[in-house]
MMTF fields as JSON, N, C-alpha, C and O atoms, coordinates in Angstrom:
{
  "mmtfVersion": "1.0.0",
  "mmtfProducer": "UNKNOWN",
  "numBonds": 335,
  "numAtoms": 336,
  "numGroups": 84,
  "numChains": 1,
  "numModels": 1,
  "chainsPerModel": [1],
  "groupsPerChain": [84],
  "chainIdList": ["A"],
  "bondAtomList": [4, 2, 8, 6, 12, 10, 16, 14, 20, 18, 24, 22, 28, 26, 32, 30, 36, 34, 40, 38, 44, 42, 48, 46, 52, 50, 56, 54, 60, 58, 64, 62, 68, 66, 72, 70, 76, 74, 80, 78, 84, 82, 88, 86, 92, 90, 96, 94, 100, 98, 104, 102, 108, 106, 112, 110, 116, 114, 120, 118, 124, 122, 128, 126, 132, 130, 136, 134, 140, 138, 144, 142, 148, 146, 152, 150, 156, 154, 160, 158, 164, 162, 168, 166, 172, 170, 176, 174, 180, 178, 184, 182, 188, 186, 192, 190, 196, 194, 200, 198, 204, 202, 208, 206, 212, 210, 216, 214, 220, 218, 224, 222, 228, 226, 232, 230, 236, 234, 240, 238, 244, 242, 248, 246, 252, 250, 256, 254, 260, 258, 264, 262, 268, 266, 272, 270, 276, 274, 280, 278, 284, 282, 288, 286, 292, 290, 296, 294, 300, 298, 304, 302, 308, 306, 312, 310, 316, 314, 320, 318, 324, 322, 328, 326, 332, 330],
  "bondOrderList": [1, 1, 1, 1, 1, 1, 1, 1, 1, 1, 1, 1, 1, 1, 1, 1, 1, 1, 1, 1, 1, 1, 1, 1, 1, 1, 1, 1, 1, 1, 1, 1, 1, 1, 1, 1, 1, 1, 1, 1, 1, 1, 1, 1, 1, 1, 1, 1, 1, 1, 1, 1, 1, 1, 1, 1, 1, 1, 1, 1, 1, 1, 1, 1, 1, 1, 1, 1, 1, 1, 1, 1, 1, 1, 1, 1, 1, 1, 1, 1, 1, 1, 1],
  "groupList": [{"groupName": "MET", "atomNameList": ["N", "CA", "C", "O"], "elementList": ["N", "C", "C", "O"], "formalChargeList": [0, 0, 0, 0], "bondAtomList": [1, 0, 2, 1, 3, 2], "bondOrderList": [1, 1, 2], "singleLetterCode": "M", "chemCompType": "L-PEPTIDE LINKING"}, {"groupName": "THR", "atomNameList": ["N", "CA", "C", "O"], "elementList": ["N", "C", "C", "O"], "formalChargeList": [0, 0, 0, 0], "bondAtomList": [1, 0, 2, 1, 3, 2], "bondOrderList": [1, 1, 2], "singleLetterCode": "T", "chemCompType": "L-PEPTIDE LINKING"}, {"groupName": "ILE", "atomNameList": ["N", "CA", "C", "O"], "elementList": ["N", "C", "C", "O"], "formalChargeList": [0, 0, 0, 0], "bondAtomList": [1, 0, 2, 1, 3, 2], "bondOrderList": [1, 1, 2], "singleLetterCode": "I", "chemCompType": "L-PEPTIDE LINKING"}, {"groupName": "ALA", "atomNameList": ["N", "CA", "C", "O"], "elementList": ["N", "C", "C", "O"], "formalChargeList": [0, 0, 0, 0], "bondAtomList": [1, 0, 2, 1, 3, 2], "bondOrderList": [1, 1, 2], "singleLetterCode": "A", "chemCompType": "L-PEPTIDE LINKING"}, {"groupName": "VAL", "atomNameList": ["N", "CA", "C", "O"], "elementList": ["N", "C", "C", "O"], "formalChargeList": [0, 0, 0, 0], "bondAtomList": [1, 0, 2, 1, 3, 2], "bondOrderList": [1, 1, 2], "singleLetterCode": "V", "chemCompType": "L-PEPTIDE LINKING"}, {"groupName": "GLY", "atomNameList": ["N", "CA", "C", "O"], "elementList": ["N", "C", "C", "O"], "formalChargeList": [0, 0, 0, 0], "bondAtomList": [1, 0, 2, 1, 3, 2], "bondOrderList": [1, 1, 2], "singleLetterCode": "G", "chemCompType": "PEPTIDE LINKING"}, {"groupName": "GLN", "atomNameList": ["N", "CA", "C", "O"], "elementList": ["N", "C", "C", "O"], "formalChargeList": [0, 0, 0, 0], "bondAtomList": [1, 0, 2, 1, 3, 2], "bondOrderList": [1, 1, 2], "singleLetterCode": "Q", "chemCompType": "L-PEPTIDE LINKING"}, {"groupName": "HIS", "atomNameList": ["N", "CA", "C", "O"], "elementList": ["N", "C", "C", "O"], "formalChargeList": [0, 0, 0, 0], "bondAtomList": [1, 0, 2, 1, 3, 2], "bondOrderList": [1, 1, 2], "singleLetterCode": "H", "chemCompType": "L-PEPTIDE LINKING"}, {"groupName": "LEU", "atomNameList": ["N", "CA", "C", "O"], "elementList": ["N", "C", "C", "O"], "formalChargeList": [0, 0, 0, 0], "bondAtomList": [1, 0, 2, 1, 3, 2], "bondOrderList": [1, 1, 2], "singleLetterCode": "L", "chemCompType": "L-PEPTIDE LINKING"}, {"groupName": "ARG", "atomNameList": ["N", "CA", "C", "O"], "elementList": ["N", "C", "C", "O"], "formalChargeList": [0, 0, 0, 0], "bondAtomList": [1, 0, 2, 1, 3, 2], "bondOrderList": [1, 1, 2], "singleLetterCode": "R", "chemCompType": "L-PEPTIDE LINKING"}, {"groupName": "SER", "atomNameList": ["N", "CA", "C", "O"], "elementList": ["N", "C", "C", "O"], "formalChargeList": [0, 0, 0, 0], "bondAtomList": [1, 0, 2, 1, 3, 2], "bondOrderList": [1, 1, 2], "singleLetterCode": "S", "chemCompType": "L-PEPTIDE LINKING"}, {"groupName": "PRO", "atomNameList": ["N", "CA", "C", "O"], "elementList": ["N", "C", "C", "O"], "formalChargeList": [0, 0, 0, 0], "bondAtomList": [1, 0, 2, 1, 3, 2], "bondOrderList": [1, 1, 2], "singleLetterCode": "P", "chemCompType": "L-PEPTIDE LINKING"}, {"groupName": "ASP", "atomNameList": ["N", "CA", "C", "O"], "elementList": ["N", "C", "C", "O"], "formalChargeList": [0, 0, 0, 0], "bondAtomList": [1, 0, 2, 1, 3, 2], "bondOrderList": [1, 1, 2], "singleLetterCode": "D", "chemCompType": "L-PEPTIDE LINKING"}, {"groupName": "PHE", "atomNameList": ["N", "CA", "C", "O"], "elementList": ["N", "C", "C", "O"], "formalChargeList": [0, 0, 0, 0], "bondAtomList": [1, 0, 2, 1, 3, 2], "bondOrderList": [1, 1, 2], "singleLetterCode": "F", "chemCompType": "L-PEPTIDE LINKING"}, {"groupName": "ASN", "atomNameList": ["N", "CA", "C", "O"], "elementList": ["N", "C", "C", "O"], "formalChargeList": [0, 0, 0, 0], "bondAtomList": [1, 0, 2, 1, 3, 2], "bondOrderList": [1, 1, 2], "singleLetterCode": "N", "chemCompType": "L-PEPTIDE LINKING"}, {"groupName": "LYS", "atomNameList": ["N", "CA", "C", "O"], "elementList": ["N", "C", "C", "O"], "formalChargeList": [0, 0, 0, 0], "bondAtomList": [1, 0, 2, 1, 3, 2], "bondOrderList": [1, 1, 2], "singleLetterCode": "K", "chemCompType": "L-PEPTIDE LINKING"}, {"groupName": "GLU", "atomNameList": ["N", "CA", "C", "O"], "elementList": ["N", "C", "C", "O"], "formalChargeList": [0, 0, 0, 0], "bondAtomList": [1, 0, 2, 1, 3, 2], "bondOrderList": [1, 1, 2], "singleLetterCode": "E", "chemCompType": "L-PEPTIDE LINKING"}, {"groupName": "CYS", "atomNameList": ["N", "CA", "C", "O"], "elementList": ["N", "C", "C", "O"], "formalChargeList": [0, 0, 0, 0], "bondAtomList": [1, 0, 2, 1, 3, 2], "bondOrderList": [1, 1, 2], "singleLetterCode": "C", "chemCompType": "L-PEPTIDE LINKING"}],
  "groupTypeList": [0, 1, 2, 3, 4, 3, 5, 3, 1, 5, 1, 4, 5, 6, 7, 4, 4, 6, 3, 8, 9, 10, 9, 7, 3, 9, 4, 4, 11, 2, 3, 9, 10, 7, 5, 4, 12, 8, 13, 3, 5, 10, 5, 4, 12, 3, 3, 8, 9, 5, 4, 10, 3, 4, 2, 12, 4, 10, 14, 4, 4, 1, 2, 15, 9, 14, 16, 10, 4, 16, 13, 13, 1, 7, 3, 1, 5, 1, 17, 17, 16, 11, 3, 4],
  "groupIdList": [1, 2, 3, 4, 5, 6, 7, 8, 9, 10, 11, 12, 13, 14, 15, 16, 17, 18, 19, 20, 21, 22, 23, 24, 25, 26, 27, 28, 29, 30, 31, 32, 33, 34, 35, 36, 37, 38, 39, 40, 41, 42, 43, 44, 45, 46, 47, 48, 49, 50, 51, 52, 53, 54, 55, 56, 57, 58, 59, 60, 61, 62, 63, 64, 65, 66, 67, 68, 69, 70, 71, 72, 73, 74, 75, 76, 77, 78, 79, 80, 81, 82, 83, 84],
  "secStructList": [7, 3, 3, 3, 3, 3, 6, 6, 6, 1, 6, 6, 2, 2, 2, 2, 2, 2, 6, 6, 6, 6, 1, 7, 7, 3, 3, 3, 3, 3, 1, 4, 4, 4, 1, 7, 7, 4, 4, 4, 7, 7, 1, 2, 2, 2, 2, 2, 6, 6, 7, 1, 7, 3, 3, 3, 7, 7, 7, 7, 7, 7, 1, 7, 2, 2, 2, 2, 2, 2, 2, 2, 2, 2, 2, 2, 2, 2, 2, 7, 7, 7, 7, 7],
  "xCoordList": [32.273, 32.768, 33.309, 32.325, 34.514, 35.124, 35.196, 35.749, 34.476, 34.892, 35.174, 34.44, 36.582, 36.215, 35.418, 34.56, 35.537, 35.067, 35.784, 35.961, 36.056, 36.53, 35.522, 34.626, 36.24, 35.023, 34.479, 33.857, 34.19, 33.436, 32.863, 31.716, 33.737, 32.801, 31.937, 31.031, 32.529, 31.309, 30.153, 29.449, 30.109, 27.948, 27.396, 26.578, 27.974, 27.596, 28.554, 28.078, 29.61, 30.209, 29.41, 29.048, 29.243, 28.496, 26.566, 25.895, 26.235, 24.95, 25.364, 25.014, 26.619, 26.805, 27.564, 27.648, 28.171, 29.125, 27.263, 27.099, 26.075, 25.154, 24.757, 24.67, 24.09, 24.087, 24.594, 23.93, 25.633, 26.994, 26.659, 25.657, 27.097, 26.672, 25.516, 25.547, 24.377, 23.092, 22.543, 21.553, 23.944, 23.995, 24.23, 23.164, 25.531, 26.718, 27.053, 26.523, 27.679, 29.195, 30.396, 30.35, 31.132, 32.202, 33.124, 33.984, 32.77, 32.779, 34.672, 35.061, 35.542, 37.159, 36.815, 36.953, 36.364, 36.369, 37.984, 38.86, 38.118, 38.695, 38.762, 38.618, 39.042, 38.839, 39.81, 39.774, 40.652, 41.764, 41.31, 41.963, 40.213, 39.433, 39.909, 40.053, 39.992, 40.386, 41.942, 42.1, 43.225, 44.6, 45.33, 46.53, 43.628, 43.765, 44.258, 43.813, 45.216, 44.945, 45.134, 45.804, 44.06, 44.189, 45.251, 46.271, 45.193, 46.269, 47.386, 48.048, 47.61, 49.539, 49.799, 50.917, 48.589, 49.165, 49.592, 50.805, 49.044, 49.384, 48.306, 47.325, 48.245, 47.426, 46.937, 46.106, 47.448, 46.279, 46.841, 46.005, 47.893, 48.264, 47.168, 46.238, 47.801, 46.74, 45.837, 45.637, 44.734, 43.491, 43.25, 42.723, 43.403, 43.118, 43.807, 43.43, 44.911, 45.71, 43.828, 43.19, 43.503, 42.504, 40.454, 39.381, 41.019, 40.058, 39.213, 39.84, 38.107, 37.292, 37.206, 38.315, 36.494, 36.756, 36.759, 37.272, 36.417, 36.915, 35.589, 35.782, 34.175, 33.931, 34.445, 34.661, 34.67, 34.819, 33.743, 32.811, 33.927, 33.556, 34.023, 33.654, 34.74, 35.539, 35.675, 35.918, 35.464, 35.824, 36.426, 37.313, 36.764, 37.563, 36.453, 35.459, 36.491, 35.865, 36.807, 37.716, 36.338, 36.795, 35.835, 35.192, 35.705, 34.732, 36.442, 36.448, 37.412, 38.386, 38.702, 39.187, 38.294, 38.863, 40.489, 40.675, 41.473, 42.488, 42.655, 43.771, 41.699, 42.67, 42.618, 43.382, 40.692, 39.693, 40.629, 41.096, 40.947, 41.656, 43.032, 43.372, 43.831, 44.85, 44.686, 45.067, 43.665, 43.799, 42.816, 42.987, 41.935, 41.672, 42.932, 43.224, 43.799, 44.761, 45.901, 46.721, 46.234, 46.743, 46.673, 47.519, 45.391, 44.277, 44.46, 44.462, 44.641, 43.794, 45.18, 45.142, 46.33, 47.426, 48.15, 49.345, 48.013, 48.035, 47.501, 48.306, 46.485, 46.073, 45.559, 45.246, 45.724, 45.544, 46.282, 45.89, 47.634, 48.726, 48.734, 48.59, 49.098, 48.79, 50.403, 51.422, 49.608, 51.05, 51.709, 51.408, 53.257, 54.328, 54.578, 55.279],
  "yCoordList": [-42.736, -43.378, -43.093, -42.85, -43.0, -42.507, -43.614, -44.667, -43.358, -44.307, -43.871, -43.219, -44.423, -44.478, -44.777, -45.641, -44.163, -44.624, -44.602, -43.759, -45.991, -46.033, -46.357, -47.201, -44.601, -44.086, -43.448, -42.917, -42.941, -41.662, -40.914, -40.577, -40.313, -39.566, -40.543, -40.159, -41.887, -42.947, -43.338, -43.599, -43.309, -43.44, -43.685, -43.057, -44.915, -45.96, -45.057, -45.213, -44.349, -43.916, -42.652, -42.531, -41.985, -41.016, -41.273, -40.302, -42.239, -42.817, -42.917, -42.398, -44.06, -44.501, -43.335, -43.159, -42.432, -40.434, -40.592, -41.155, -39.573, -39.539, -39.787, -38.961, -41.656, -41.941, -42.384, -43.24, -42.267, -42.545, -41.074, -41.137, -39.948, -38.646, -38.398, -37.772, -39.07, -38.864, -39.487, -39.442, -40.215, -41.238, -40.577, -39.962, -39.346, -38.2, -39.057, -39.303, -40.347, -40.689, -39.51, -38.771, -39.929, -38.859, -39.684, -40.517, -39.275, -39.613, -39.025, -37.873, -40.127, -39.563, -40.45, -41.67, -39.61, -39.869, -40.061, -39.27, -40.938, -41.371, -41.666, -42.889, -41.003, -40.906, -39.594, -38.537, -39.735, -38.739, -37.137, -36.189, -37.323, -36.056, -35.351, -34.216, -36.248, -36.182, -36.221, -36.204, -36.274, -36.475, -37.629, -37.774, -39.08, -40.106, -40.859, -40.304, -42.211, -42.283, -44.645, -45.421, -44.58, -46.627, -46.585, -46.702, -46.322, -47.297, -47.172, -47.958, -46.054, -45.367, -45.227, -44.841, -45.587, -45.93, -44.314, -44.227, -43.022, -41.623, -41.662, -41.801, -41.577, -39.883, -41.119, -41.014, -41.889, -43.471, -43.807, -44.173, -43.687, -43.387, -42.436, -42.567, -41.463, -39.75, -40.533, -40.929, -41.156, -40.732, -42.103, -41.598, -42.75, -44.455, -43.81, -44.355, -42.556, -42.512, -42.155, -41.104, -43.717, -42.788, -43.794, -43.833, -44.181, -44.73, -46.312, -47.169, -46.227, -47.519, -48.138, -48.498, -48.243, -49.034, -48.762, -47.693, -49.312, -48.991, -49.449, -50.584, -48.556, -49.676, -49.054, -47.85, -50.149, -50.394, -50.466, -51.256, -49.215, -49.412, -48.22, -47.39, -48.867, -48.464, -49.257, -50.448, -48.428, -48.953, -48.982, -48.174, -50.177, -49.715, -49.737, -50.414, -49.006, -49.609, -50.262, -49.798, -51.243, -52.087, -53.119, -53.37, -53.838, -55.049, -55.639, -55.86, -55.859, -56.8, -56.865, -55.999, -58.604, -59.35, -58.919, -58.27, -59.437, -58.983, -57.708, -57.378, -56.558, -55.536, -54.881, -54.107, -55.704, -55.987, -56.511, -55.836, -57.774, -58.421, -57.435, -57.133, -56.946, -56.353, -55.051, -54.937, -53.899, -53.567, -53.153, -52.028, -54.001, -54.881, -55.416, -55.006, -56.463, -56.509, -55.951, -56.389, -54.817, -53.716, -52.743, -52.559, -52.221, -51.388, -51.778, -50.894, -53.123, -53.833, -53.575, -52.87, -54.156, -54.953, -53.571, -53.843, -51.721, -50.541, -50.172, -49.973, -50.122, -49.791, -50.929, -50.857, -51.851, -53.025, -53.303, -54.241, -53.291, -54.046, -53.462, -52.34, -55.365, -55.049, -53.87, -53.692, -53.188, -52.904, -53.012, -52.958, -53.274, -54.224, -53.638, -54.262],
  "zCoordList": [-21.463, -21.891, -23.274, -23.972, -24.062, -24.922, -25.841, -25.522, -27.36, -28.41, -29.79, -30.533, -30.056, -31.569, -32.526, -32.347, -33.651, -34.657, -36.27, -37.15, -36.075, -37.844, -38.377, -38.383, -39.282, -40.725, -40.416, -41.335, -39.161, -39.038, -39.626, -39.331, -40.941, -41.882, -43.07, -43.809, -42.979, -44.189, -43.921, -42.945, -45.405, -44.632, -43.674, -43.001, -43.561, -42.331, -40.78, -39.655, -40.933, -39.912, -39.38, -38.21, -40.106, -39.754, -38.944, -38.595, -38.864, -38.345, -37.199, -36.139, -37.647, -35.332, -35.188, -33.973, -35.782, -35.001, -33.667, -32.585, -34.788, -34.365, -33.537, -32.628, -33.341, -32.087, -31.396, -30.813, -31.041, -29.979, -29.434, -28.721, -29.52, -29.373, -28.43, -27.371, -29.069, -28.542, -27.284, -26.554, -27.437, -25.76, -25.729, -25.702, -25.668, -24.73, -24.837, -23.753, -25.216, -25.05, -26.194, -27.178, -25.396, -25.752, -27.173, -26.887, -28.969, -29.972, -30.481, -30.289, -31.108, -31.647, -32.989, -33.08, -33.951, -35.448, -35.736, -35.385, -36.249, -37.719, -38.359, -38.381, -39.604, -40.837, -41.38, -40.749, -42.559, -43.25, -42.66, -42.224, -42.838, -42.853, -41.253, -40.798, -40.935, -39.249, -38.862, -37.641, -39.665, -39.673, -39.356, -39.124, -39.413, -39.14, -40.295, -41.3, -40.714, -41.285, -41.892, -42.573, -41.026, -40.838, -41.269, -40.589, -43.082, -43.526, -44.024, -44.7, -43.641, -43.68, -42.155, -41.813, -40.927, -38.963, -39.321, -39.129, -39.766, -38.749, -38.311, -39.043, -37.338, -36.413, -35.323, -34.42, -35.576, -35.104, -33.395, -32.569, -33.114, -31.445, -30.681, -29.885, -31.361, -30.738, -30.566, -29.418, -32.016, -32.16, -30.609, -29.617, -30.556, -29.36, -27.976, -26.939, -27.811, -26.677, -25.276, -25.214, -24.311, -24.34, -24.211, -23.607, -24.979, -25.738, -24.675, -24.052, -24.781, -23.714, -25.42, -25.814, -26.072, -27.228, -28.693, -29.019, -29.376, -30.208, -31.636, -32.071, -32.421, -33.554, -34.67, -34.807, -35.643, -37.098, -37.754, -37.601, -38.871, -39.696, -41.622, -42.453, -41.289, -41.985, -42.91, -42.718, -44.718, -46.217, -46.711, -46.436, -48.377, -48.856, -49.985, -49.72, -51.366, -52.283, -53.435, -54.124, -53.364, -54.853, -54.788, -53.769, -56.066, -56.016, -55.633, -54.422, -56.053, -55.977, -54.93, -54.202, -54.613, -53.648, -52.99, -51.96, -53.833, -53.232, -53.198, -52.797, -53.57, -52.76, -51.636, -51.059, -51.231, -50.276, -49.369, -48.452, -49.597, -47.949, -47.638, -46.494, -49.004, -48.338, -47.114, -45.949, -48.371, -47.585, -46.067, -45.597, -45.455, -44.246, -43.545, -42.421, -44.288, -43.045, -42.986, -42.179, -43.852, -43.858, -42.493, -41.618, -42.653, -41.783, -40.481, -39.624, -40.1, -39.045, -38.175, -37.166, -38.604, -37.946, -38.417, -38.303, -39.064, -38.27, -36.742, -35.832, -36.607, -35.717, -34.291, -33.102, -35.288, -33.153, -33.44, -34.135, -33.559, -32.739, -31.483, -30.997, -30.87, -28.964, -28.885, -29.552, -27.326, -26.907, -25.829, -24.637, -26.769, -25.543, -24.035, -23.238]
}
């Protein structure tokens, strides 16, 4: 099984990736350091090609509600639009 992990290099994401790999899952890391930017949408299509599931542990560092809502609304819309 191939599983993409959004936020793969973050505090929680690192542990999720490690747990999946210990169970012999193929992991596709989704993180800017791996050439995938959820907010900009760059690299998302290629990263999700052939993926069976996505675990999203992405995060935005802010205490402002509006910034958080904007990030997650935009990132979700960018990466998870249904194929037509």
